PyMOL Python script that loads the backbone (N, CA, C, O; Angstrom):
from pymol import cmd

cmd.read_pdbstr("""\
ATOM      1  N   UNK A   1       0.982  -1.273  -0.132  1.00  0.00           N
ATOM      2  CA  UNK A   1      -0.205   0.126  -0.108  1.00  0.00           C
ATOM      3  C   UNK A   1       0.948   1.252   0.129  1.00  0.00           C
ATOM      4  O   UNK A   1       2.012   1.282   0.747  1.00  0.00           O
ATOM      5  N   UNK A   2       0.204   2.164  -0.673  1.00  0.00           N
ATOM      6  CA  UNK A   2       1.184   3.365  -0.515  1.00  0.00           C
ATOM      7  C   UNK A   2       0.952   4.326   0.329  1.00  0.00           C
ATOM      8  O   UNK A   2      -0.093   4.343   0.979  1.00  0.00           O
ATOM      9  N   UNK A   3       1.917   5.300   0.450  1.00  0.00           N
ATOM     10  CA  UNK A   3       1.691   6.081   1.515  1.00  0.00           C
ATOM     11  C   UNK A   3       0.710   6.766   1.743  1.00  0.00           C
ATOM     12  O   UNK A   3       0.166   6.955   2.831  1.00  0.00           O
ATOM     13  N   UNK A   4       0.283   7.400   0.154  1.00  0.00           N
ATOM     14  CA  UNK A   4      -0.828   8.421   0.481  1.00  0.00           C
ATOM     15  C   UNK A   4      -2.141   7.526   0.431  1.00  0.00           C
ATOM     16  O   UNK A   4      -3.215   8.102   0.607  1.00  0.00           O
ATOM     17  N   UNK A   5      -2.131   6.574   0.274  1.00  0.00           N
ATOM     18  CA  UNK A   5      -3.509   5.852   0.679  1.00  0.00           C
ATOM     19  C   UNK A   5      -3.663   5.347   1.778  1.00  0.00           C
ATOM     20  O   UNK A   5      -4.766   5.032   2.225  1.00  0.00           O
ATOM     21  N   UNK A   6      -1.979   5.115   2.698  1.00  0.00           N
ATOM     22  CA  UNK A   6      -2.377   5.066   4.189  1.00  0.00           C
ATOM     23  C   UNK A   6      -2.987   6.279   4.945  1.00  0.00           C
ATOM     24  O   UNK A   6      -3.742   6.091   5.899  1.00  0.00           O
ATOM     25  N   UNK A   7      -2.678   7.441   4.544  1.00  0.00           N
ATOM     26  CA  UNK A   7      -2.718   8.604   5.047  1.00  0.00           C
ATOM     27  C   UNK A   7      -4.205   9.020   4.799  1.00  0.00           C
ATOM     28  O   UNK A   7      -4.522   9.983   5.497  1.00  0.00           O
ATOM     29  N   UNK A   8      -5.144   8.578   4.035  1.00  0.00           N
ATOM     30  CA  UNK A   8      -6.580   8.571   4.241  1.00  0.00           C
ATOM     31  C   UNK A   8      -7.058   7.496   4.780  1.00  0.00           C
ATOM     32  O   UNK A   8      -8.251   7.211   4.889  1.00  0.00           O
ATOM     33  N   UNK A   9      -6.394   7.046   5.034  1.00  0.00           N
ATOM     34  CA  UNK A   9      -6.965   5.891   6.466  1.00  0.00           C
ATOM     35  C   UNK A   9      -7.684   6.559   7.603  1.00  0.00           C
ATOM     36  O   UNK A   9      -7.718   7.772   7.398  1.00  0.00           O
ATOM     37  N   UNK A  10      -8.073   6.330   8.347  1.00  0.00           N
ATOM     38  CA  UNK A  10      -8.757   6.449   9.508  1.00  0.00           C
ATOM     39  C   UNK A  10      -7.775   5.893  10.699  1.00  0.00           C
ATOM     40  O   UNK A  10      -6.852   5.173  10.316  1.00  0.00           O
ATOM     41  N   UNK A  11      -7.885   6.165  12.155  1.00  0.00           N
ATOM     42  CA  UNK A  11      -6.993   5.447  12.677  1.00  0.00           C
ATOM     43  C   UNK A  11      -7.542   4.186  13.559  1.00  0.00           C
ATOM     44  O   UNK A  11      -6.852   3.656  14.429  1.00  0.00           O
ATOM     45  N   UNK A  12      -8.805   3.791  13.244  1.00  0.00           N
ATOM     46  CA  UNK A  12      -8.616   2.329  13.472  1.00  0.00           C
ATOM     47  C   UNK A  12      -9.382   1.529  12.535  1.00  0.00           C
ATOM     48  O   UNK A  12     -10.375   0.836  12.757  1.00  0.00           O
ATOM     49  N   UNK A  13      -8.669   1.766  11.295  1.00  0.00           N
ATOM     50  CA  UNK A  13      -8.309   1.593  10.215  1.00  0.00           C
ATOM     51  C   UNK A  13      -6.719   0.772  10.191  1.00  0.00           C
ATOM     52  O   UNK A  13      -6.253  -0.367  10.156  1.00  0.00           O
ATOM     53  N   UNK A  14      -6.240   2.347  10.243  1.00  0.00           N
ATOM     54  CA  UNK A  14      -4.334   2.414  10.657  1.00  0.00           C
ATOM     55  C   UNK A  14      -4.380   0.642  11.605  1.00  0.00           C
ATOM     56  O   UNK A  14      -3.937  -0.486  11.392  1.00  0.00           O
ATOM     57  N   UNK A  15      -5.098   1.252  12.550  1.00  0.00           N
ATOM     58  CA  UNK A  15      -4.678   0.449  14.215  1.00  0.00           C
ATOM     59  C   UNK A  15      -4.852  -1.386  13.513  1.00  0.00           C
ATOM     60  O   UNK A  15      -3.891  -2.153  13.564  1.00  0.00           O
ATOM     61  N   UNK A  16      -6.202  -1.807  12.914  1.00  0.00           N
ATOM     62  CA  UNK A  16      -6.237  -2.852  12.328  1.00  0.00           C
ATOM     63  C   UNK A  16      -5.257  -3.612  11.383  1.00  0.00           C
ATOM     64  O   UNK A  16      -5.036  -4.822  11.404  1.00  0.00           O
ATOM     65  N   UNK A  17      -4.430  -2.204  10.124  1.00  0.00           N
ATOM     66  CA  UNK A  17      -3.981  -3.196   9.371  1.00  0.00           C
ATOM     67  C   UNK A  17      -2.442  -3.043  10.485  1.00  0.00           C
ATOM     68  O   UNK A  17      -1.443  -3.705  10.204  1.00  0.00           O
ATOM     69  N   UNK A  18      -2.447  -2.745  10.875  1.00  0.00           N
ATOM     70  CA  UNK A  18      -0.914  -2.280  11.901  1.00  0.00           C
ATOM     71  C   UNK A  18      -1.040  -4.206  12.387  1.00  0.00           C
ATOM     72  O   UNK A  18      -0.159  -5.062  12.324  1.00  0.00           O
ATOM     73  N   UNK A  19      -2.016  -4.289  12.697  1.00  0.00           N
ATOM     74  CA  UNK A  19      -2.070  -5.562  14.119  1.00  0.00           C
ATOM     75  C   UNK A  19      -2.169  -6.775  12.620  1.00  0.00           C
ATOM     76  O   UNK A  19      -1.494  -7.734  12.993  1.00  0.00           O
ATOM     77  N   UNK A  20      -2.584  -7.013  11.509  1.00  0.00           N
ATOM     78  CA  UNK A  20      -2.424  -7.602  10.026  1.00  0.00           C
ATOM     79  C   UNK A  20      -1.255  -8.015  10.118  1.00  0.00           C
ATOM     80  O   UNK A  20      -0.950  -9.192  10.309  1.00  0.00           O
ATOM     81  N   UNK A  21      -0.495  -7.096   9.992  1.00  0.00           N
ATOM     82  CA  UNK A  21       0.924  -6.695   9.351  1.00  0.00           C
ATOM     83  C   UNK A  21       1.512  -7.567  10.432  1.00  0.00           C
ATOM     84  O   UNK A  21       1.879  -8.634   9.941  1.00  0.00           O
ATOM     85  N   UNK A  22       1.743  -7.489  11.801  1.00  0.00           N
ATOM     86  CA  UNK A  22       2.551  -8.235  12.929  1.00  0.00           C
ATOM     87  C   UNK A  22       2.376  -9.303  12.832  1.00  0.00           C
ATOM     88  O   UNK A  22       3.208 -10.201  12.963  1.00  0.00           O
ATOM     89  N   UNK A  23       1.038  -9.411  12.534  1.00  0.00           N
ATOM     90  CA  UNK A  23       0.711 -11.066  12.323  1.00  0.00           C
ATOM     91  C   UNK A  23       1.319 -11.668  11.313  1.00  0.00           C
ATOM     92  O   UNK A  23       1.519 -12.878  11.426  1.00  0.00           O
ATOM     93  N   UNK A  24       1.672 -11.106  10.329  1.00  0.00           N
ATOM     94  CA  UNK A  24       2.010 -12.000   9.251  1.00  0.00           C
ATOM     95  C   UNK A  24       3.534 -11.679   9.694  1.00  0.00           C
ATOM     96  O   UNK A  24       4.269 -12.652   9.524  1.00  0.00           O
ATOM     97  N   UNK A  25       4.048 -10.760  10.118  1.00  0.00           N
ATOM     98  CA  UNK A  25       5.821 -10.758  10.526  1.00  0.00           C
ATOM     99  C   UNK A  25       5.622 -12.172  11.211  1.00  0.00           C
ATOM    100  O   UNK A  25       6.118 -13.150  10.652  1.00  0.00           O
ATOM    101  N   UNK A  26       4.962 -12.320  12.327  1.00  0.00           N
ATOM    102  CA  UNK A  26       4.956 -13.762  12.977  1.00  0.00           C
ATOM    103  C   UNK A  26       5.551 -14.547  12.110  1.00  0.00           C
ATOM    104  O   UNK A  26       6.734 -14.876  12.018  1.00  0.00           O
ATOM    105  N   UNK A  27       4.243 -14.933  11.216  1.00  0.00           N
ATOM    106  CA  UNK A  27       4.334 -15.829  10.608  1.00  0.00           C
ATOM    107  C   UNK A  27       5.699 -16.046   9.514  1.00  0.00           C
ATOM    108  O   UNK A  27       6.538 -16.939   9.634  1.00  0.00           O
ATOM    109  N   UNK A  28       5.689 -15.508   8.963  1.00  0.00           N
ATOM    110  CA  UNK A  28       6.790 -15.094   8.190  1.00  0.00           C
ATOM    111  C   UNK A  28       8.020 -15.736   8.745  1.00  0.00           C
ATOM    112  O   UNK A  28       8.633 -16.507   8.006  1.00  0.00           O
ATOM    113  N   UNK A  29       8.509 -15.485  10.101  1.00  0.00           N
ATOM    114  CA  UNK A  29       9.012 -15.252  10.953  1.00  0.00           C
ATOM    115  C   UNK A  29       9.323 -17.207  11.581  1.00  0.00           C
ATOM    116  O   UNK A  29      10.440 -17.693  11.757  1.00  0.00           O
ATOM    117  N   UNK A  30       8.174 -17.838  11.761  1.00  0.00           N
ATOM    118  CA  UNK A  30       8.239 -18.913  11.989  1.00  0.00           C
ATOM    119  C   UNK A  30       8.432 -19.776  10.136  1.00  0.00           C
ATOM    120  O   UNK A  30       9.400 -20.534  10.073  1.00  0.00           O
ATOM    121  N   UNK A  31       7.856 -19.687   9.237  1.00  0.00           N
ATOM    122  CA  UNK A  31       8.233 -20.238   7.843  1.00  0.00           C
ATOM    123  C   UNK A  31       9.607 -19.612   7.581  1.00  0.00           C
ATOM    124  O   UNK A  31      10.362 -20.262   6.859  1.00  0.00           O
ATOM    125  N   UNK A  32      10.075 -18.337   8.110  1.00  0.00           N
ATOM    126  CA  UNK A  32      11.704 -18.504   8.017  1.00  0.00           C
ATOM    127  C   UNK A  32      12.378 -19.814   9.230  1.00  0.00           C
ATOM    128  O   UNK A  32      13.054 -20.750   8.802  1.00  0.00           O
ATOM    129  N   UNK A  33      12.113 -19.688  10.445  1.00  0.00           N
ATOM    130  CA  UNK A  33      12.596 -20.747  10.754  1.00  0.00           C
ATOM    131  C   UNK A  33      12.890 -22.023  10.733  1.00  0.00           C
ATOM    132  O   UNK A  33      13.802 -22.548  11.372  1.00  0.00           O
ATOM    133  N   UNK A  34      12.241 -22.484  10.106  1.00  0.00           N
ATOM    134  CA  UNK A  34      11.300 -24.053   9.458  1.00  0.00           C
ATOM    135  C   UNK A  34      11.708 -24.130   8.287  1.00  0.00           C
ATOM    136  O   UNK A  34      11.584 -25.268   7.835  1.00  0.00           O
ATOM    137  N   UNK A  35      12.134 -23.418   7.614  1.00  0.00           N
ATOM    138  CA  UNK A  35      13.196 -23.238   6.316  1.00  0.00           C
ATOM    139  C   UNK A  35      11.851 -23.360   5.313  1.00  0.00           C
ATOM    140  O   UNK A  35      12.254 -23.917   4.292  1.00  0.00           O
ATOM    141  N   UNK A  36      10.471 -23.076   5.195  1.00  0.00           N
ATOM    142  CA  UNK A  36       9.587 -23.136   4.072  1.00  0.00           C
ATOM    143  C   UNK A  36       9.557 -21.786   3.483  1.00  0.00           C
ATOM    144  O   UNK A  36       8.627 -21.737   2.678  1.00  0.00           O
ATOM    145  N   UNK A  37      10.137 -20.772   3.550  1.00  0.00           N
ATOM    146  CA  UNK A  37      10.195 -19.849   3.135  1.00  0.00           C
ATOM    147  C   UNK A  37      11.436 -19.558   2.325  1.00  0.00           C
ATOM    148  O   UNK A  37      12.552 -19.519   2.845  1.00  0.00           O
ATOM    149  N   UNK A  38      11.096 -19.242   0.336  1.00  0.00           N
ATOM    150  CA  UNK A  38      12.281 -18.772   0.137  1.00  0.00           C
ATOM    151  C   UNK A  38      12.322 -17.267  -0.194  1.00  0.00           C
ATOM    152  O   UNK A  38      13.418 -16.729  -0.352  1.00  0.00           O
ATOM    153  N   UNK A  39      11.643 -16.849  -0.261  1.00  0.00           N
ATOM    154  CA  UNK A  39      11.761 -15.636  -0.366  1.00  0.00           C
ATOM    155  C   UNK A  39      11.749 -14.324   0.840  1.00  0.00           C
ATOM    156  O   UNK A  39      10.780 -13.565   0.825  1.00  0.00           O
ATOM    157  N   UNK A  40      12.734 -14.129   1.750  1.00  0.00           N
ATOM    158  CA  UNK A  40      13.156 -13.534   3.196  1.00  0.00           C
ATOM    159  C   UNK A  40      12.358 -12.705   2.539  1.00  0.00           C
ATOM    160  O   UNK A  40      11.193 -12.497   2.878  1.00  0.00           O
ATOM    161  N   UNK A  41      13.124 -11.985   1.204  1.00  0.00           N
ATOM    162  CA  UNK A  41      12.804 -10.379   1.326  1.00  0.00           C
ATOM    163  C   UNK A  41      10.904 -10.039   1.690  1.00  0.00           C
ATOM    164  O   UNK A  41      10.587  -8.861   1.849  1.00  0.00           O
ATOM    165  N   UNK A  42       9.815 -11.118   1.787  1.00  0.00           N
ATOM    166  CA  UNK A  42       8.889 -10.708   1.843  1.00  0.00           C
ATOM    167  C   UNK A  42       8.909 -10.232   3.640  1.00  0.00           C
ATOM    168  O   UNK A  42       7.891  -9.682   4.059  1.00  0.00           O
ATOM    169  N   UNK A  43       9.740 -10.401   4.336  1.00  0.00           N
ATOM    170  CA  UNK A  43      10.086 -10.448   5.868  1.00  0.00           C
ATOM    171  C   UNK A  43      10.306  -8.909   5.551  1.00  0.00           C
ATOM    172  O   UNK A  43       9.379  -8.232   5.107  1.00  0.00           O
ATOM    173  N   UNK A  44      11.799  -8.281   5.838  1.00  0.00           N
ATOM    174  CA  UNK A  44      11.809  -6.891   5.140  1.00  0.00           C
ATOM    175  C   UNK A  44      10.338  -6.115   4.642  1.00  0.00           C
ATOM    176  O   UNK A  44       9.925  -5.264   5.429  1.00  0.00           O
ATOM    177  N   UNK A  45       9.585  -6.334   3.481  1.00  0.00           N
ATOM    178  CA  UNK A  45       8.870  -5.597   3.431  1.00  0.00           C
ATOM    179  C   UNK A  45       7.623  -5.437   3.993  1.00  0.00           C
ATOM    180  O   UNK A  45       6.748  -4.593   3.797  1.00  0.00           O
ATOM    181  N   UNK A  46       7.693  -6.437   4.761  1.00  0.00           N
ATOM    182  CA  UNK A  46       6.617  -6.387   5.956  1.00  0.00           C
ATOM    183  C   UNK A  46       7.053  -5.488   7.494  1.00  0.00           C
ATOM    184  O   UNK A  46       6.256  -5.106   8.351  1.00  0.00           O
ATOM    185  N   UNK A  47       8.238  -5.353   7.491  1.00  0.00           N
ATOM    186  CA  UNK A  47       8.347  -4.388   8.614  1.00  0.00           C
ATOM    187  C   UNK A  47       9.033  -3.567   8.302  1.00  0.00           C
ATOM    188  O   UNK A  47       9.794  -3.088   9.144  1.00  0.00           O
ATOM    189  N   UNK A  48       9.027  -3.029   6.799  1.00  0.00           N
ATOM    190  CA  UNK A  48       9.046  -1.799   6.519  1.00  0.00           C
ATOM    191  C   UNK A  48       7.299  -0.928   6.449  1.00  0.00           C
ATOM    192  O   UNK A  48       7.071   0.228   6.803  1.00  0.00           O
ATOM    193  N   UNK A  49       6.348  -1.880   5.913  1.00  0.00           N
ATOM    194  CA  UNK A  49       4.789  -1.689   5.827  1.00  0.00           C
ATOM    195  C   UNK A  49       4.455  -1.213   7.777  1.00  0.00           C
ATOM    196  O   UNK A  49       3.523  -0.582   8.276  1.00  0.00           O
ATOM    197  N   UNK A  50       5.390  -1.707   8.264  1.00  0.00           N
ATOM    198  CA  UNK A  50       4.661  -1.274   9.945  1.00  0.00           C
ATOM    199  C   UNK A  50       5.142  -0.265  10.105  1.00  0.00           C
ATOM    200  O   UNK A  50       4.641   0.769  10.546  1.00  0.00           O
ATOM    201  N   UNK A  51       6.571  -0.559   9.622  1.00  0.00           N
ATOM    202  CA  UNK A  51       7.467   1.391  10.058  1.00  0.00           C
ATOM    203  C   UNK A  51       6.670   2.879   9.013  1.00  0.00           C
ATOM    204  O   UNK A  51       6.919   4.060   8.771  1.00  0.00           O
ATOM    205  N   UNK A  52       5.990   2.201   8.794  1.00  0.00           N
ATOM    206  CA  UNK A  52       5.193   3.026   7.986  1.00  0.00           C
ATOM    207  C   UNK A  52       4.355   3.620   8.603  1.00  0.00           C
ATOM    208  O   UNK A  52       4.344   4.808   8.922  1.00  0.00           O
ATOM    209  N   UNK A  53       3.393   2.591   8.860  1.00  0.00           N
ATOM    210  CA  UNK A  53       2.173   3.055   9.104  1.00  0.00           C
ATOM    211  C   UNK A  53       2.460   3.446  11.030  1.00  0.00           C
ATOM    212  O   UNK A  53       1.990   4.315  11.763  1.00  0.00           O
ATOM    213  N   UNK A  54       2.835   3.013  11.119  1.00  0.00           N
ATOM    214  CA  UNK A  54       3.724   3.839  12.232  1.00  0.00           C
ATOM    215  C   UNK A  54       3.676   4.765  12.411  1.00  0.00           C
ATOM    216  O   UNK A  54       3.114   5.333  13.347  1.00  0.00           O
ATOM    217  N   UNK A  55       4.469   5.343  11.247  1.00  0.00           N
ATOM    218  CA  UNK A  55       5.095   6.981  11.182  1.00  0.00           C
ATOM    219  C   UNK A  55       3.847   7.943  11.034  1.00  0.00           C
ATOM    220  O   UNK A  55       3.663   9.101  11.408  1.00  0.00           O
ATOM    221  N   UNK A  56       2.974   6.939  10.276  1.00  0.00           N
ATOM    222  CA  UNK A  56       1.627   7.815   9.881  1.00  0.00           C
ATOM    223  C   UNK A  56       0.512   7.760  11.066  1.00  0.00           C
ATOM    224  O   UNK A  56      -0.618   8.219  10.896  1.00  0.00           O
ATOM    225  N   UNK A  57       0.880   7.232  12.127  1.00  0.00           N
ATOM    226  CA  UNK A  57       0.135   7.232  13.237  1.00  0.00           C
ATOM    227  C   UNK A  57       0.663   7.672  14.370  1.00  0.00           C
ATOM    228  O   UNK A  57      -0.098   7.742  15.336  1.00  0.00           O
ATOM    229  N   UNK A  58       2.299   8.138  14.565  1.00  0.00           N
ATOM    230  CA  UNK A  58       2.376   9.391  14.808  1.00  0.00           C
ATOM    231  C   UNK A  58       2.343  10.462  14.417  1.00  0.00           C
ATOM    232  O   UNK A  58       2.220  11.227  15.373  1.00  0.00           O
ATOM    233  N   UNK A  59       2.389  11.015  13.416  1.00  0.00           N
ATOM    234  CA  UNK A  59       2.008  12.100  12.852  1.00  0.00           C
ATOM    235  C   UNK A  59       0.896  12.482  12.878  1.00  0.00           C
ATOM    236  O   UNK A  59       0.786  13.708  12.857  1.00  0.00           O
ATOM    237  N   UNK A  60      -0.247  11.763  12.926  1.00  0.00           N
ATOM    238  CA  UNK A  60      -1.609  11.960  13.191  1.00  0.00           C
ATOM    239  C   UNK A  60      -1.711  12.496  14.788  1.00  0.00           C
ATOM    240  O   UNK A  60      -2.064  13.588  15.233  1.00  0.00           O
ATOM    241  N   UNK A  61      -1.234  11.221  15.487  1.00  0.00           N
ATOM    242  CA  UNK A  61      -0.866  11.757  16.926  1.00  0.00           C
ATOM    243  C   UNK A  61      -0.600  12.953  16.712  1.00  0.00           C
ATOM    244  O   UNK A  61      -1.641  13.283  16.144  1.00  0.00           O
ATOM    245  N   UNK A  62      -0.197  13.542  16.731  1.00  0.00           N
ATOM    246  CA  UNK A  62       1.129  14.723  16.819  1.00  0.00           C
ATOM    247  C   UNK A  62       0.118  15.976  16.579  1.00  0.00           C
ATOM    248  O   UNK A  62      -0.103  17.009  17.212  1.00  0.00           O
ATOM    249  N   UNK A  63      -0.434  15.370  15.280  1.00  0.00           N
ATOM    250  CA  UNK A  63      -1.335  16.697  15.030  1.00  0.00           C
ATOM    251  C   UNK A  63      -2.612  16.871  15.697  1.00  0.00           C
ATOM    252  O   UNK A  63      -3.021  18.005  15.943  1.00  0.00           O
ATOM    253  N   UNK A  64      -3.211  15.928  15.978  1.00  0.00           N
ATOM    254  CA  UNK A  64      -4.189  16.210  16.691  1.00  0.00           C
ATOM    255  C   UNK A  64      -4.365  16.538  18.179  1.00  0.00           C
ATOM    256  O   UNK A  64      -5.266  17.084  18.816  1.00  0.00           O
ATOM    257  N   UNK A  65      -3.037  15.944  18.539  1.00  0.00           N
ATOM    258  CA  UNK A  65      -3.050  16.631  19.987  1.00  0.00           C
ATOM    259  C   UNK A  65      -2.486  18.440  19.858  1.00  0.00           C
ATOM    260  O   UNK A  65      -2.890  19.284  20.657  1.00  0.00           O
ATOM    261  N   UNK A  66      -1.599  18.737  18.814  1.00  0.00           N
ATOM    262  CA  UNK A  66      -0.969  20.268  18.603  1.00  0.00           C
ATOM    263  C   UNK A  66      -2.191  20.732  18.553  1.00  0.00           C
ATOM    264  O   UNK A  66      -2.333  21.506  19.499  1.00  0.00           O
ATOM    265  N   UNK A  67      -3.394  20.630  17.766  1.00  0.00           N
ATOM    266  CA  UNK A  67      -4.951  20.923  17.542  1.00  0.00           C
ATOM    267  C   UNK A  67      -4.939  21.411  18.988  1.00  0.00           C
ATOM    268  O   UNK A  67      -4.773  22.567  19.376  1.00  0.00           O
ATOM    269  N   UNK A  68      -5.223  19.911  19.973  1.00  0.00           N
ATOM    270  CA  UNK A  68      -5.890  20.528  21.435  1.00  0.00           C
ATOM    271  C   UNK A  68      -5.158  21.018  22.158  1.00  0.00           C
ATOM    272  O   UNK A  68      -5.689  21.437  23.186  1.00  0.00           O
ATOM    273  N   UNK A  69      -3.478  21.247  22.019  1.00  0.00           N
ATOM    274  CA  UNK A  69      -3.514  22.883  22.666  1.00  0.00           C
ATOM    275  C   UNK A  69      -3.501  23.616  22.722  1.00  0.00           C
ATOM    276  O   UNK A  69      -3.331  24.354  23.692  1.00  0.00           O
ATOM    277  N   UNK A  70      -3.853  23.997  20.673  1.00  0.00           N
ATOM    278  CA  UNK A  70      -3.567  25.285  20.366  1.00  0.00           C
ATOM    279  C   UNK A  70      -5.127  25.843  20.529  1.00  0.00           C
ATOM    280  O   UNK A  70      -5.530  26.819  19.896  1.00  0.00           O
ATOM    281  N   UNK A  71      -6.069  24.980  21.601  1.00  0.00           N
ATOM    282  CA  UNK A  71      -7.770  25.108  21.524  1.00  0.00           C
ATOM    283  C   UNK A  71      -7.830  25.586  23.037  1.00  0.00           C
ATOM    284  O   UNK A  71      -8.808  25.889  23.720  1.00  0.00           O
ATOM    285  N   UNK A  72      -6.144  25.554  23.421  1.00  0.00           N
ATOM    286  CA  UNK A  72      -6.833  26.247  25.295  1.00  0.00           C
ATOM    287  C   UNK A  72      -6.040  27.481  25.405  1.00  0.00           C
ATOM    288  O   UNK A  72      -6.156  28.203  26.396  1.00  0.00           O
TER     289      UNK A  72
END
""", "prot")
cmd.dss("prot")
cmd.show_as("cartoon", "prot")
cmd.util.cbc("prot")
cmd.orient("prot")
């Protein structure tokens, strides 16, 4: 998923996607440990996607906190 598409998602959708990717990461690690996975780069791609989502979540959180501080 592209960054622009991720930014359009709500916080609930981002958290859901994050949970799905964390489960996928766990499954990929088990597959690698059991020598069932031939494309180890899939794990790296998944980790990068998790990092993108966490970055967007933190950006949205800081923007919402900034707006609440300015309202005071």
